[in-house]
C-alpha positions in Angstrom: 0.0 0.1 0.2 0.9 3.6 -0.1 1.7 5.5 3.0 -1.3 8.2 4.0 0.1 11.9 3.6 -1.6 14.7 5.9 -0.9 17.3 3.5 0.7 17.4 0.1 3.9 19.4 -0.5 4.7 20.6 -3.9 7.8 19.3 -5.2 9.9 22.4 -5.0 8.5 25.4 -3.3 10.1 28.5 -3.6 11.0 30.6 -0.7 8.2 33.3 -0.3 9.0 36.8 -0.1 8.2 38.7 3.3 4.2 39.7 3.0 1.9 40.9 5.4 0.7 44.1 6.8 4.2 45.6 6.8 5.7 44.2 3.1 6.0 46.5 0.1 6.9 44.5 -3.5 8.4 46.4 -6.0 6.7 44.6 -9.0 6.3 45.9 -13.0 8.3 48.8 -11.9 5.7 49.9 -9.2 5.6 49.7 -5.5 2.8 47.3 -4.3 1.0 48.8 -2.4 2.0 52.3 -3.4 0.6 53.7 0.0 1.1 51.8 3.2 -0.2 52.8 6.6 1.9 51.6 9.7 2.2 52.6 13.5 5.6 54.4 14.8 8.2 51.4 15.5 6.9 49.1 12.7 9.3 48.0 10.4 8.5 48.0 6.5 10.5 45.5 4.1 10.6 46.3 0.3 11.1 43.3 -1.9 12.4 43.4 -5.3 10.6 41.2 -7.9 11.8 42.8 -10.7 14.7 41.8 -13.0 16.2 45.1 -12.9 18.0 46.9 -9.7 15.7 49.3 -7.8 16.1 51.6 -4.8 14.0 52.9 -2.1 14.8 56.4 -1.3 12.8 58.7 1.2 12.2 62.6 -0.4 13.1 63.9 3.0 16.3 61.6 3.3 15.2 59.5 6.3 16.1 56.2 4.4 17.9 55.4 1.1 18.6 51.7 0.4 21.6 50.5 -1.8 20.5 49.2 -5.4 18.6 46.0 -5.1 19.0 43.3 -7.5 16.0 40.8 -8.3 15.0 38.9 -5.2 17.0 41.6 -2.9 15.1 43.1 0.2 15.6 46.2 2.3 13.8 47.2 5.8 13.6 50.4 7.5 11.8 50.7 11.1 9.7 53.9 11.4 10.8 56.0 14.9 8.6 59.0 14.1 5.2 59.6 13.1 4.6 61.1 9.8 4.1 60.8 6.1 7.4 59.4 4.2 7.1 60.1 0.5 9.7 57.5 -1.3 11.1 57.0 -4.8 13.2 54.5 -6.9 16.3 56.8 -7.6 16.9 54.8 -10.8 13.5 54.9 -12.0 11.8 58.4 -10.5 8.7 57.5 -11.9 8.2 55.0 -9.3 6.7 56.6 -6.1 5.4 55.7 -3.0 4.4 56.5 0.5 4.5 55.3 4.2 2.1 56.9 6.6 3.3 56.4 10.1 0.6 56.9 12.7 1.4 57.3 16.5 
């Protein structure tokens, strides 16, 4: 007979990028979601799912990631409330914002 399997597993499960309320995907030359609301002390993680390098750079200079190749991530912990608009410095048409609430 065949052994019973409680939950079938795919043969090759790729490592999942970080997802959740504080995750932003960089996909098709866009930040998804383009606007994210978090609380003071939360860490946001951006994951580049494009084949081209991207950056995450705050307009006010609070954070600036290095160039991120495909599947690279960048995280930033927001210590103060406010609205943080950001751009990909490689592709300035790519814009997003993080709203940090107390």
